[in-house]
KESEVEX-210453 format. One record per residue (C-alpha): residue in three letters; residue number from 1; x, y, z. Coordinates in Angstrom, 3 decimals. Example, Ala and Ser with C-alpha at 12.3 -4.5 7.8 and 13.67 -1.06 7.14 Angstrom:
PT   residu   num       east      north         up
PT      Ala     1     12.300     -4.500      7.800
PT      Ser     2     13.670     -1.060      7.140
//
This chain:
PT   residu   num       east      north         up
PT      Met     1     33.007    -65.251    146.385
PT      Glu     2     33.083    -66.077    150.139
PT      Arg     3     30.565    -64.420    152.406
PT      Tyr     4     31.448    -62.994    155.875
PT      Glu     5     28.109    -62.347    157.571
PT      Glu     6     29.361    -64.492    160.580
PT      Phe     7     31.494    -61.466    161.711
PT      Gly     8     28.376    -59.476    162.704
PT      Lys     9     27.947    -61.920    165.524
PT      Phe    10     31.538    -61.266    166.810
PT      Leu    11     32.498    -57.607    166.298
PT      Asn    12     32.277    -55.471    168.952
PT      Lys    13     29.474    -53.129    167.591
PT      Ser    14     30.045    -50.124    169.835
PT      Asn    15     33.881    -50.002    169.266
PT      Ile    16     34.491    -50.599    165.502
PT      Lys    17     33.682    -48.327    162.720
PT      Ile    18     33.638    -49.547    159.317
PT      Gly    19     34.909    -46.857    156.854
PT      Ala    20     36.272    -46.711    153.171
PT      Ala    21     39.406    -44.908    151.721
PT      Ile    22     38.752    -42.273    148.990
PT      Ser    23     41.289    -40.529    147.008
PT      Phe    24     40.872    -37.258    145.011
PT      Glu    25     42.518    -35.274    142.130
PT      Asn    26     40.402    -32.001    142.843
PT      Glu    27     38.051    -30.370    145.107
PT      Asn    28     34.956    -31.775    143.175
PT      Ser    29     36.222    -35.384    143.227
PT      Leu    30     36.881    -35.271    146.901
PT      Leu    31     33.344    -33.931    147.648
PT      Glu    32     31.883    -36.571    145.392
PT      Gly    33     33.941    -39.343    147.112
PT      Ile    34     33.013    -38.196    150.523
PT      Gln    35     29.096    -37.988    149.474
PT      Gly    36     29.254    -41.363    147.862
PT      Ala    37     30.934    -42.926    150.878
PT      Val    38     28.369    -41.528    153.369
PT      Asn    39     25.517    -42.622    150.972
PT      Ala    40     27.106    -46.193    150.965
PT      Gly    41     26.685    -46.163    154.766
PT      Val    42     30.372    -46.003    155.987
PT      Gln    43     30.894    -44.483    159.554
PT      His    44     34.592    -43.441    158.648
PT      Ile    45     36.399    -42.023    155.793
PT      Glu    46     39.992    -42.122    155.160
PT      Ile    47     41.153    -39.330    152.704
PT      Ala    48     44.410    -39.628    150.420
PT      Ser    49     45.251    -37.039    147.756
PT      Leu    50     46.388    -38.301    144.259
PT      Ala    51     47.732    -34.654    143.519
PT      Gln    52     51.158    -33.296    144.252
PT      His    53     50.529    -30.367    146.681
PT      Gly    54     54.077    -29.854    148.141
PT      Gly    55     54.084    -28.483    151.364
PT      Ser    56     50.517    -26.879    151.116
PT      Arg    57     49.089    -26.602    154.765
PT      Ser    58     45.616    -27.355    153.600
PT      Phe    59     46.513    -30.456    151.500
PT      Gly    60     45.834    -28.376    148.332
PT      Leu    61     42.117    -27.581    149.373
PT      Ser    62     40.297    -24.263    149.807
PT      Ser    63     39.184    -23.487    153.254
PT      Ser    64     35.493    -23.708    151.991
PT      Met    65     36.183    -27.143    150.743
PT      Thr    66     37.575    -28.315    154.156
PT      Ser    67     34.711    -26.784    156.038
PT      Glu    68     32.369    -28.609    153.739
PT      Ala    69     34.035    -31.838    154.369
PT      Arg    70     33.944    -31.235    158.126
PT      Arg    71     30.374    -30.370    157.914
PT      Ile    72     29.305    -33.462    156.138
PT      Ala    73     31.189    -35.783    158.435
PT      Lys    74     29.661    -34.035    161.486
PT      Leu    75     26.134    -34.119    160.159
PT      Asn    76     26.303    -37.787    159.464
PT      Gly    77     28.338    -38.955    162.472
PT      Val    78     31.321    -39.858    160.294
PT      Thr    79     34.797    -39.675    161.517
PT      Leu    80     37.850    -38.754    159.186
PT      Gly    81     41.263    -39.945    158.734
PT      Val    82     43.879    -38.761    156.394
PT      His    83     46.408    -40.971    154.358
PT      Ala    84     49.723    -39.214    154.005
PT      Ser    85     51.441    -39.687    150.459
PT      Pro    86     52.400    -43.340    150.200
PT      Phe    87     55.697    -41.731    148.477
PT      Leu    88     56.900    -39.781    151.552
PT      Asn    89     60.246    -41.138    152.225
PT      Ile    90     60.634    -40.128    155.988
PT      Cys    91     63.494    -42.669    156.522
PT      Gly    92     65.613    -40.900    153.603
PT      Phe    93     66.711    -44.203    151.945
PT      Glu    94     67.709    -43.982    148.378
PT      Asn    95     69.723    -46.390    145.983
PT      Asn    96     73.207    -45.758    147.450
PT      Gly    97     72.584    -44.690    150.851
PT      Phe    98     70.657    -42.279    153.194
PT      Ser    99     69.901    -38.660    152.187
PT      Met   100     69.409    -36.007    154.861
PT      Glu   101     67.719    -33.833    152.238
PT      Thr   102     65.212    -36.444    151.190
PT      Arg   103     64.388    -37.153    154.821
PT      Ser   104     63.946    -33.482    155.669
PT      Arg   105     61.681    -32.706    152.788
PT      Ala   106     59.489    -35.788    153.592
PT      Ile   107     59.095    -34.629    157.244
PT      Arg   108     58.124    -31.103    156.043
PT      Glu   109     55.338    -32.638    153.658
PT      Ala   110     54.239    -35.040    156.482
PT      Lys   111     53.738    -32.048    158.813
PT      Ala   112     51.745    -30.406    156.157
PT      Thr   113     49.490    -33.672    156.059
PT      Ile   114     49.108    -33.304    159.862
PT      Asp   115     47.984    -29.660    159.554
PT      Phe   116     45.354    -30.616    156.992
PT      Ala   117     44.208    -33.535    159.398
PT      Tyr   118     43.838    -30.863    162.273
PT      Thr   119     41.860    -28.737    159.887
PT      Ile   120     39.256    -31.225    159.020
PT      Lys   121     39.169    -32.614    162.633
PT      Ala   122     40.567    -35.984    161.570
PT      Ala   123     41.140    -38.725    164.122
PT      Leu   124     44.391    -40.052    162.649
PT      Val   125     46.976    -39.730    159.913
PT      Val   126     48.181    -42.989    158.161
PT      Ile   127     52.048    -43.016    157.283
PT      His   128     54.040    -45.344    155.197
PT      Pro   129     57.624    -45.697    156.954
PT      Asn   130     59.166    -46.421    153.413
PT      Ser   131     62.053    -47.810    154.823
PT      Phe   132     64.977    -49.777    153.317
PT      Pro   133     65.590    -53.298    151.743
PT      Arg   134     66.401    -56.443    153.677
PT      Ser   135     66.385    -60.043    152.582
PT      Val   136     62.914    -61.481    152.755
PT      Ser   137     64.108    -64.556    154.923
PT      Glu   138     64.717    -62.273    157.567
PT      Ile   139     61.069    -61.968    158.442
PT      Asp   140     61.343    -65.306    159.777
PT      Pro   141     64.181    -67.712    158.630
PT      Glu   142     62.194    -70.576    159.885
PT      Val   143     59.120    -70.185    157.633
PT      Phe   144     60.508    -67.744    154.921
PT      Ser   145     62.699    -68.880    151.927
PT      Ser   146     65.302    -66.397    150.644
PT      Asp   147     64.084    -64.134    147.935
PT      Gly   148     67.047    -65.299    145.727
PT      Ala   149     69.005    -62.107    146.439
PT      Gly   150     70.338    -62.945    149.847
PT      Thr   151     71.821    -59.712    150.291
PT      Tyr   152     72.831    -57.990    153.628
PT      Tyr   153     73.359    -54.458    154.100
PT      Leu   154     75.571    -52.151    156.136
PT      Val   155     75.835    -48.416    156.356
PT      Asp   156     78.558    -45.770    157.086
PT      Pro   157     77.091    -43.411    159.670
PT      Arg   158     79.448    -40.754    158.444
PT      Ser   159     78.569    -40.681    155.008
PT      Glu   160     75.296    -42.745    154.959
PT      Glu   161     76.637    -44.790    152.295
PT      Ile   162     75.670    -48.442    151.818
PT      Met   163     77.830    -51.611    151.876
PT      Ser   164     76.446    -54.885    151.080
PT      Ile   165     77.276    -58.557    151.485
PT      Ser   166     75.689    -61.297    149.492
PT      Glu   167     75.275    -64.988    150.652
PT      Gln   168     77.465    -66.067    147.618
PT      Glu   169     80.461    -64.023    148.749
PT      Ser   170     83.311    -65.752    150.313
PT      Val   171     86.271    -64.764    152.517
PT      Phe   172     89.477    -66.760    153.295
PT      Ile   173     89.543    -67.501    157.119
PT      Pro   174     93.118    -68.445    158.241
PT      Lys   175     93.731    -70.819    161.150
PT      Gln   176     95.509    -69.671    164.174
PT      Ala   177     98.654    -71.114    165.190
PT      Lys   178     99.170    -73.310    168.444
PT      Asp   179    102.106    -74.356    170.461
PT      Ala   180    102.922    -77.836    171.204
PT      Arg   181    100.737    -77.915    174.185
PT      Gly   182     97.743    -76.777    172.017
PT      Asn   183     97.563    -73.085    173.284
PT      Leu   184     96.604    -70.457    170.827
PT      Leu   185     99.571    -68.204    169.724
PT      Trp   186     99.539    -64.307    169.143
PT      Leu   187    101.475    -61.748    167.574
PT      Leu   188    103.704    -59.993    170.128
PT      Asp   189    105.637    -56.707    170.082
PT      Arg   190    109.156    -56.264    171.259
PT      Asp   191    107.798    -55.895    174.833
PT      Arg   192    105.997    -59.338    174.505
PT      Lys   193    102.831    -57.524    174.560
PT      His   194     99.779    -58.542    172.327
PT      Ile   195     99.470    -56.553    169.096
PT      Leu   196     96.109    -55.147    168.670
PT      Asp   197     93.919    -55.088    165.660
PT      Pro   198     93.309    -51.367    164.780
PT      Val   199     89.674    -51.863    163.985
PT      Thr   200     88.532    -54.441    166.639
PT      Gly   201     90.985    -53.583    169.348
PT      Lys   202     91.371    -57.226    169.749
PT      Ser   203     94.582    -59.253    169.854
PT      Val   204     96.164    -60.311    166.475
PT      Pro   205     96.536    -64.109    166.262
PT      Arg   206     99.601    -65.847    164.654
PT      Leu   207     98.707    -67.666    161.523
PT      Ala   208     99.218    -71.517    161.169
PT      Val   209    101.227    -72.350    158.254
PT      Asp   210    102.018    -75.563    156.484
PT      Pro   211    105.464    -77.141    155.804
PT      Asp   212    105.852    -75.244    152.686
PT      Gly   213    105.111    -71.997    154.368
PT      Arg   214    101.628    -71.340    153.179
PT      Ile   215     99.108    -70.010    155.474
PT      Arg   216     96.439    -72.710    156.338
PT      Gly   217     92.858    -71.833    156.341
PT      Glu   218     89.510    -72.283    154.394
PT      Gln   219     87.635    -70.225    151.850
PT      Ile   220     83.886    -70.125    153.020
PT      Ser   221     80.716    -68.148    151.902
PT      Phe   222     78.806    -65.796    153.953
PT      Ala   223     75.967    -68.117    154.043
PT      Glu   224     78.079    -70.761    155.844
PT      Tyr   225     79.865    -68.104    157.829
PT      Ala   226     76.370    -66.947    159.180
PT      Arg   227     75.343    -70.396    159.851
PT      Arg   228     78.319    -71.117    162.176
PT      Met   229     77.950    -67.688    163.948
PT      Lys   230     74.312    -68.408    164.622
PT      Lys   231     75.185    -71.838    165.939
PT      Glu   232     77.390    -69.973    168.413
PT      Gly   233     74.654    -67.869    169.502
PT      Asn   234     75.267    -64.865    167.373
PT      Thr   235     72.811    -62.833    165.511
PT      Ile   236     72.754    -62.109    161.772
PT      Ser   237     73.672    -58.715    162.432
PT      Glu   238     76.741    -59.629    164.345
PT      Ala   239     77.594    -62.103    161.563
PT      Val   240     77.224    -59.412    158.892
PT      Lys   241     79.660    -57.096    160.757
PT      Ala   242     82.328    -59.629    161.541
PT      Phe   243     82.063    -61.113    157.997
PT      Ile   244     82.789    -57.615    156.403
PT      His   245     85.656    -56.949    158.828
PT      Leu   246     87.277    -60.184    157.752
PT      Gln   247     86.945    -59.015    154.078
PT      Arg   248     88.160    -55.560    154.688
PT      Ala   249     90.863    -56.536    157.047
PT      Gly   250     92.987    -58.058    154.042
PT      Glu   251     92.359    -54.766    152.032
PT      Ile   252     93.504    -52.642    155.060
PT      Asn   253     96.611    -54.813    155.697
PT      Arg   254     97.583    -54.656    151.935
PT      Ala   255     97.113    -50.842    152.141
PT      Tyr   256     99.167    -50.635    155.325
PT      Leu   257    101.990    -52.718    153.748
PT      Gln   258    101.924    -50.536    150.671
PT      Leu   259    102.202    -47.322    152.930
PT      Met   260    104.901    -48.832    154.826
PT      Gly   261    106.821    -49.549    151.461
PT      Ala   262    106.124    -45.981    150.466
PT      Glu   263    107.833    -44.851    153.662
PT      Arg   264    110.928    -46.981    153.138
PT      Thr   265    111.153    -45.662    149.448
PT      Leu   266    111.006    -42.161    150.656
PT      Ala   267    113.519    -42.761    153.340
PT      Glu   268    115.901    -44.414    150.938
PT      Ala   269    115.416    -41.694    148.360
PT      Gln   270    115.974    -38.707    150.709
PT      Ser   271    119.408    -40.578    151.836
PT      Arg   272    120.246    -41.188    148.139
PT      Arg   273    119.482    -37.468    147.352
PT      Asp   274    121.879    -36.421    150.372
PT      Arg   275    124.748    -38.560    148.676
PT      Leu   276    123.873    -37.263    145.033
PT      Gln   277    124.016    -33.604    146.167
PT      Asp   278    127.159    -33.925    148.080
PT      Thr   279    129.014    -35.721    145.354
PT      Leu   280    127.702    -33.319    142.768
PT      Glu   281    128.781    -30.365    144.770
PT      Tyr   282    132.268    -31.866    145.334
PT      Tyr   283    132.566    -32.727    141.660
PT      Arg   284    131.487    -29.270    140.652
PT      Asn   285    134.052    -27.627    143.052
PT      Leu   286    136.909    -29.940    141.897
PT      Asp   287    136.016    -29.898    138.186
PT      Gly   288    136.268    -25.937    138.174
PT      Ala   289    139.870    -26.066    139.618
PT      Leu   290    141.299    -28.534    137.103
PT      Pro   291    142.758    -28.147    133.697
PT      Pro   292    141.165    -30.138    130.812
PT      Glu   293    143.673    -33.180    130.890
PT      Glu   294    143.063    -33.687    134.818
PT      Arg   295    139.253    -33.279    134.226
PT      Tyr   296    139.443    -36.090    131.715
PT      Arg   297    141.354    -38.355    134.292
PT      Leu   298    138.993    -37.364    136.960
PT      Glu   299    136.157    -38.527    134.733
PT      Arg   300    137.617    -41.913    134.295
PT      Thr   301    138.531    -42.467    137.910
PT      Met   302    135.054    -41.217    139.418
PT      His   303    133.346    -44.452    138.143
PT      Asp   304    134.964    -46.559    140.624
PT      Ser   305    134.463    -43.963    143.334
PT      Leu   306    130.742    -43.352    142.691
PT      Asn   307    129.860    -47.096    142.026
PT      Ser   308    131.661    -47.800    145.427
PT      Ser   309    129.032    -45.324    147.046
PT      Gly   310    126.019    -46.729    145.447
PT      Ile   311    125.723    -44.299    142.549
PT      Ala   312    125.826    -46.541    139.585
PT      Val   313    127.824    -45.125    136.573
PT      Pro   314    127.704    -46.853    133.174
PT      Ser   315    131.230    -47.252    131.731
PT      Asp   316    130.408    -45.414    128.608
PT      Val   317    128.956    -42.316    130.306
PT      Lys   318    130.380    -39.005    128.710
PT      Ser   319    129.784    -36.680    131.543
PT      Val   320    129.600    -37.701    135.313
PT      Arg   321    128.176    -34.126    136.177
PT      Ser   322    125.311    -34.735    133.719
PT      Leu   323    124.760    -38.159    135.174
PT      Leu   324    124.476    -36.824    138.522
PT      Glu   325    122.151    -34.097    137.767
PT      Asp   326    119.758    -36.474    135.846
PT      Glu   327    120.083    -38.774    138.873
PT      Leu   328    118.961    -35.973    141.058
PT      Arg   329    116.177    -35.136    138.880
PT      Asp   330    114.876    -38.711    138.868
PT      Asn   331    115.385    -39.088    142.557
PT      Gln   332    113.392    -35.854    143.158
PT      Arg   333    110.387    -37.293    141.351
PT      Ile   334    110.627    -40.606    143.551
PT      Ile   335    110.467    -38.441    146.747
PT      Glu   336    107.476    -36.428    145.572
PT      Ala   337    105.595    -39.557    144.359
PT      Ser   338    106.277    -41.170    147.858
PT      Arg   339    105.283    -38.134    149.547
PT      Gln   340    102.104    -37.712    147.603
PT      Ser   341    101.161    -41.533    148.094
PT      Leu   342    101.728    -41.046    151.915
PT      Val   343     99.734    -37.754    152.092
PT      Gln   344     96.719    -39.358    150.339
PT      Gly   345     97.343    -42.797    151.764
PT      Trp   346     97.456    -42.475    155.454
PT      Pro   347     94.080    -40.279    155.618
PT      Gln   348     92.533    -42.944    153.465
PT      Leu   349     93.854    -45.829    155.527
PT      Ser   350     92.598    -44.251    158.644
PT      Gly   351     89.171    -43.462    157.016
PT      Ala   352     88.726    -46.985    156.241
PT      Ile   353     89.746    -48.234    159.683
PT      Glu   354     87.322    -45.678    161.122
PT      Gln   355     84.584    -46.682    158.798
PT      Leu   356     84.987    -50.508    159.884
PT      Arg   357     85.066    -49.448    163.698
PT      Asn   358     81.753    -47.661    163.312
PT      Val   359     79.828    -49.466    160.458
PT      Ala   360     76.222    -50.229    161.536
PT      Val   361     73.820    -52.791    160.087
PT      Leu   362     71.366    -51.190    157.814
PT      Lys   363     68.457    -52.402    159.924
PT      Asp   364     69.851    -50.760    163.236
PT      Tyr   365     70.609    -47.425    161.406
PT      Gly   366     67.586    -47.294    159.188
PT      Leu   367     65.311    -47.955    162.250
PT      Glu   368     66.911    -45.103    164.183
PT      Lys   369     66.216    -42.817    161.319
PT      Ile   370     62.653    -43.982    160.864
PT      Ala   371     61.968    -43.554    164.610
PT      Glu   372     63.653    -40.258    164.755
PT      Ala   373     61.232    -38.896    161.808
PT      Ile   374     58.066    -40.315    163.499
PT      Ala   375     59.156    -39.063    166.901
PT      Glu   376     59.460    -35.523    165.281
PT      Leu   377     56.221    -35.836    163.632
PT      Gly   378     54.630    -37.080    166.956
PT      Glu   379     55.920    -34.162    168.748
PT      Tyr   380     54.634    -31.816    166.058
PT      Ser   381     51.136    -33.407    166.297
PT      Ile   382     51.033    -33.026    170.046
PT      Ala   383     52.200    -29.255    169.829
PT      Cys   384     49.464    -28.756    167.209
PT      Ala   385     46.656    -30.279    169.231
PT      Asp   386     43.986    -28.098    170.887
PT      Gly   387     42.258    -31.008    172.735
PT      Asn   388     42.206    -34.405    171.193
PT      Ile   389     45.614    -35.343    169.787
PT      Ile   390     45.726    -36.724    166.206
PT      His   391     47.643    -40.042    166.230
PT      Leu   392     50.096    -41.321    163.702
PT      Ser   393     49.125    -44.795    162.541
PT      Ile   394     52.169    -46.510    161.003
PT      Glu   395     51.268    -48.888    158.047
PT      Asn   396     53.026    -52.037    157.179
PT      Leu   397     54.620    -51.783    153.895
PT      Ala   398     53.287    -53.466    150.678
PT      Ser   399     56.775    -54.913    149.730
PT      Pro   400     58.033    -58.137    151.471
PT      Tyr   401     61.525    -56.954    150.495
PT      Met   402     61.256    -53.891    152.546
PT      Tyr   403     61.673    -53.674    156.359
PT      Gly   404     58.379    -52.965    158.044
PT      Ser   405     56.169    -55.205    155.976
PT      Cys   406     55.435    -57.737    158.718
PT      Ala   407     54.090    -57.430    162.365
PT      Lys   408     57.480    -57.779    164.016
PT      Glu   409     59.265    -55.102    162.323
PT      Leu   410     56.291    -52.800    162.468
PT      Leu   411     56.125    -53.326    166.119
PT      Glu   412     59.925    -52.443    166.322
PT      Ile   413     59.256    -49.157    164.536
PT      Ile   414     56.438    -48.102    166.800
PT      Lys   415     58.205    -49.117    170.047
PT      Glu   416     61.401    -47.226    168.980
PT      Ser   417     59.328    -44.156    167.788
PT      Arg   418     57.415    -44.157    171.226
PT      Lys   419     60.652    -44.188    173.054
PT      Leu   420     62.269    -41.449    171.168
PT      Leu   421     59.238    -39.274    171.287
PT      Ala   422     58.902    -39.535    174.899
PT      Ile   423     62.424    -38.304    175.308
PT      Arg   424     61.527    -35.395    173.210
PT      Leu   425     58.509    -34.664    175.217
PT      Gln   426     60.451    -34.827    178.362
PT      Lys   427     62.826    -32.220    177.024
PT      Asn   428     59.865    -30.025    176.466
PT      Gly   429     58.931    -30.223    180.219
PT      Tyr   430     56.610    -33.086    180.291
PT      Gly   431     57.054    -35.628    183.141
PT      Glu   432     58.274    -39.158    182.498
PT      Ser   433     55.013    -41.007    182.988
PT      Glu   434     53.014    -38.341    181.171
PT      Ser   435     55.614    -38.393    178.127
PT      Lys   436     55.204    -42.309    177.930
PT      Arg   437     51.354    -41.862    177.899
PT      Leu   438     51.344    -39.282    175.172
PT      Ser   439     53.847    -41.293    173.070
PT      Ala   440     51.632    -44.401    173.315
PT      Ser   441     48.410    -42.661    172.302
PT      Cys   442     50.208    -40.613    169.495
PT      Val   443     51.921    -43.438    167.551
PT      Lys   444     50.120    -46.425    166.684
PT      Ala   445     49.543    -49.014    163.834
PT      Thr   446     47.582    -49.475    160.594
PT      Val   447     47.471    -53.112    159.613
PT      Asp   448     47.016    -53.710    155.751
PT      Ile   449     45.855    -57.297    155.218
PT      Gly   450     46.396    -57.069    151.606
PT      His   451     50.081    -56.034    152.314
PT      Leu   452     50.500    -59.030    154.550
PT      Asn   453     49.217    -61.495    151.818
PT      Leu   454     52.006    -60.273    149.599
PT      Cys   455     54.332    -62.265    151.781
PT      Arg   456     52.577    -65.413    150.678
PT      Gln   457     54.881    -65.847    147.628
PT      Phe   458     57.869    -66.554    149.836
PT      Tyr   459     56.177    -68.392    152.700
PT      Thr   460     57.222    -72.169    153.240
PT      Gly   461     55.763    -72.951    156.580
PT      Gly   462     52.382    -74.535    157.527
PT      Ser   463     49.327    -72.537    157.178
PT      Phe   464     49.785    -69.106    155.607
PT      Asn   465     46.450    -67.944    156.814
PT      Lys   466     47.172    -68.791    160.527
PT      Trp   467     50.506    -66.846    160.112
PT      Val   468     48.598    -63.691    158.834
PT      Ala   469     46.290    -64.156    162.051
PT      Ser   470     49.338    -64.305    164.202
PT      Gln   471     50.614    -61.018    162.602
PT      Val   472     47.410    -59.104    163.712
PT      Arg   473     47.560    -60.720    167.100
PT      Gly   474     51.252    -59.646    167.404
PT      Leu   475     50.057    -56.075    167.014
PT      Ala   476     47.247    -56.201    169.693
PT      Asp   477     48.698    -53.609    171.952
PT      Val   478     49.317    -50.932    169.090
PT      Ile   479     46.671    -51.465    166.324
PT      Ser   480     44.186    -48.568    165.708
PT      Asn   481     43.401    -48.971    162.045
PT      Ile   482     42.865    -51.982    159.729
PT      His   483     43.129    -51.487    155.939
PT      Leu   484     40.908    -54.141    154.161
PT      Ser   485     41.712    -54.967    150.529
PT      Asp   486     42.250    -58.245    148.613
PT      Asn   487     44.820    -59.458    146.150
PT      Arg   488     46.143    -62.863    144.836
PT      Gly   489     49.438    -62.484    146.652
PT      Met   490     51.656    -61.179    143.788
PT      Asp   491     50.908    -57.352    143.751
PT      Asp   492     49.033    -54.808    145.751
PT      Ser   493     46.004    -54.887    143.305
PT      His   494     43.256    -53.835    145.812
PT      Leu   495     40.676    -56.156    144.678
PT      Leu   496     37.374    -56.220    146.445
PT      Val   497     37.020    -58.597    149.442
PT      Gly   498     36.573    -62.065    148.361
PT      Glu   499     38.190    -61.722    144.785
PT      Gly   500     41.635    -62.653    145.901
PT      Asn   501     43.105    -65.044    148.356
PT      Ala   502     44.021    -62.748    151.201
PT      Pro   503     43.132    -64.521    154.488
PT      Ile   504     40.809    -61.767    155.599
PT      Lys   505     38.441    -63.931    157.594
PT      Glu   506     41.389    -65.371    159.692
PT      Ala   507     42.939    -61.962    160.194
PT      Leu   508     39.574    -60.467    161.480
PT      Ser   509     38.814    -63.415    163.545
PT      Ala   510     41.734    -62.369    166.059
PT      Leu   511     39.850    -58.821    166.663
PT      Pro   512     37.508    -60.204    169.392
PT      Asp   513     40.188    -61.726    171.489
PT      Leu   514     42.121    -58.473    171.099
PT      Gly   515     39.259    -56.247    172.344
PT      Tyr   516     39.916    -54.119    169.361
PT      Lys   517     38.798    -50.568    169.222
PT      Gly   518     39.364    -48.946    166.040
PT      Tyr   519     38.659    -48.675    162.363
PT      Ile   520     38.318    -51.063    159.364
PT      Val   521     38.711    -49.257    156.309
PT      Ile   522     37.821    -50.695    153.026
PT      Glu   523     40.325    -49.887    150.349
PT      Gly   524     40.005    -49.983    146.500
PT      Ala   525     36.285    -50.659    146.691
PT      Gly   526     35.832    -47.677    143.953
PT      Ser   527     32.115    -46.769    143.628
PT      Pro   528     29.546    -46.478    146.563
PT      Thr   529     27.825    -49.577    145.295
PT      Ala   530     31.134    -51.470    145.584
PT      Val   531     31.588    -50.121    149.141
PT      Arg   532     27.985    -51.227    150.077
PT      His   533     28.702    -54.607    148.562
PT      Thr   534     31.682    -55.123    150.523
PT      Met   535     29.998    -53.942    153.847
PT      Ser   536     27.145    -56.277    153.151
PT      Leu   537     29.733    -59.364    153.304
PT      Phe   538     29.917    -58.401    157.022
PT      Gly   539     26.175    -58.124    157.308
PT      Ile   540     26.119    -54.447    157.197
PT      Val   541     23.378    -52.822    155.024
PT      Pro   542     22.445    -49.233    154.996
PT      Arg   543     18.815    -48.039    154.153
PT      Ala   544     19.859    -46.728    150.820
PT      Thr   545     19.177    -49.180    147.857
PT      Asp   546     21.625    -49.670    145.036
PT      Asp   547     19.677    -47.240    142.782
PT      Glu   548     19.651    -44.553    145.437
PT      Leu   549     23.465    -44.919    145.863
PT      Glu   550     23.927    -44.054    142.116
PT      Arg   551     22.034    -40.828    142.700
PT      Asp   552     23.271    -37.816    144.423
PT      Phe   553     20.496    -37.660    147.412
PT      Asn   554     21.490    -35.601    150.449
PT      Pro   555     24.173    -37.577    152.363
PT      Arg   556     22.799    -36.097    155.565
PT      Asp   557     20.208    -38.761    155.515
PT      Ala   558     22.383    -41.690    154.330
PT      Val   559     23.077    -43.560    157.418
PT      Ser   560     20.000    -42.938    159.562
PT      Gly   561     18.812    -46.622    159.228
PT      Leu   562     22.086    -48.468    159.380
PT      Lys   563     21.707    -51.720    161.138
PT      Trp   564     23.325    -54.985    161.941
PT      Lys   565     21.646    -58.203    160.425
PT      Asp   566     21.921    -60.159    163.579
PT      Asp   567     20.349    -57.328    165.642
PT      Pro   568     17.997    -55.398    163.188
PT      Glu   569     16.344    -53.300    165.916
PT      Arg   570     19.773    -51.967    167.055
PT      Pro   571     21.660    -49.313    165.048
PT      Leu   572     25.205    -50.090    164.193
PT      Phe   573     26.501    -46.978    165.834
PT      Gly   574     25.118    -44.679    168.330
PT      Glu   575     21.670    -44.360    169.609
PT      Gln   576     18.406    -44.943    167.629
PT      Arg   577     17.366    -41.496    166.201
//
C-alpha cells in the first residue's frame, strides 16, 4: 500500500479540513458514527442517511438527536456536512424521457435535506445531479474510446420524450442537381420562387438523377456523417440534429404524399357521389312512370349511358337501380375513410414537422433541467439562511456513461445553475452584482476522485493519472469539497486509500497550486480505526490509540492533541489548547 506522508508538507494546514463520511439507519447508528469519527480525529463529518424518510424536514431524526449531533460537533470543533440521497433525480430523466412528477418529487426531498442541514448547522449539502446518458466518447473524443453503444439522444420539449441515433444508423443523402454551368438548382413554384422546407425553412434542392431516372446520392452512417460535419466546423450536437432531420424528412414527405393522395381520392369520390345520386334520382323518377315493358328496355339501354358517364355497369346486372344504390354505399365508405385519414393525418404531420423544428439535443435540454432544479434549491437555501448560507456542492457522477461524470460537464452544470440562480435572485429584488456573488457562493463542486477513476476503462490517451489531475485543476474556481475513496477502475467499490488504483496522489497534488480551501472527506473507510489509518497515510495522527478508538470514550476529548507529523508542535486546526 502506498504511503502519502509527503502531503503533510504541502497541504495548507489552516484551510483544509480532513473529514469522514458516515451513514446511518437509525438514531443510535448515527450517534455511534459521529462519536467514532470524532474519536478517530476527523475535523469534518459528512452525514448521509440510508433510510427512506420521504419529505421529513428533520431527515428522519428527532429534535433531541439533531441537538446532540450539533452539540458534539461544536464541543469538538467539528464541522458538519450533509449528503443528499444519491438517488434523488432532480433532472427527472427516466427510461423514455423526462418526468415533471419525478423532478418535482426529487426537488421536494432535496429541500427537506436542506432543512435538516440548517437544523444541524451544516456547512454544505452534497447533491448528485443524476443526469442523463451520453456516449462516453463525448467526454473527450481525442482520448476516450466509444463505449460500444455510440448512441446520441434528442428530446421533444413538448412531450419530453427521447429520440436516439446510433453511430451505425444510415441515411440516403441525395445529390443536388446542377445546370450546365455547374450552378446548383432549386425547386421553384409557379412564381419562380424557391420552395421552402417546412421544417428548416431552407430552400429545397432539385435532385440529381442518372440517365435511367434514378436519384443519385449515397447511403452513409451517422458516424461518417458526423465526421464530415466536424470537418466543416460543426459540433456533434449540430450533426445529430441535421442527421435526424434527414431521416425524418423522408418520412414526412411520404406522409405528405399519402395525405395529398387521400385528398384527391376524397375529391374524386365526392364528384362520383354527385353523379351517382343524380343518375339514381333520374332513374327512380323515370322508372316509376314507365310500364313494365318500357322499364325492361330502359334497363338494357342504361348500360351504355352509365358506362359513358364513368359508372361501370356489368352486362349481366339485373337491376341498374340496385347497382347504383350499392355504388353509392361503397362511395360513401370511401369518402368517410378519406375524411378520417385527413382528419387524423394532417395534425399528425403538423406535429411531426413541429417536433423536428423544436427538437433539442438531450445534453442541452437536460442541462437546462438540472440547472433549473439546482437554481430552485439554491434560492430555497438562501431564503432559509439566517446568517451563513449553506451551499450546494454538486458531485461528479460515478457512471462514465452519464453526463456530469467529468470536470468539463460538472463545470457546465455549475455555471448554468449559477446563471439561473442569479436571475431568480434578481427577480426577488437582489441587485445584479449581489445576485452573482450569492450564486457563486451558493453553488459549488464536490470532486469524487474514485468516481473520476471509473473513466479509466475507456481512456486511450497518455497518462490517465495526469488526466485526473487536470480534471481537479479544471474545477479550481468551484471546488469546495473532495471525496476520497479508492477503487480499481471498474465499479465504485469505496476501497480504503491505497487499496485500488485511483490516482489520489496526482489529484491531491494539484491542490496547493489551486490554493484550495475546503474539505477532504474520506468515504467508505468504515470503522474509526480505518478512518484513523487513512488519515495516518497523510501524516495525521490523533492522540487516541487504536485500542482507545474501539472504546466509547468521551468524544469531547478526542481531538485535543491532533498534530501534523512534519510540525509536531503545531495543532492541525485552530490554536493550541
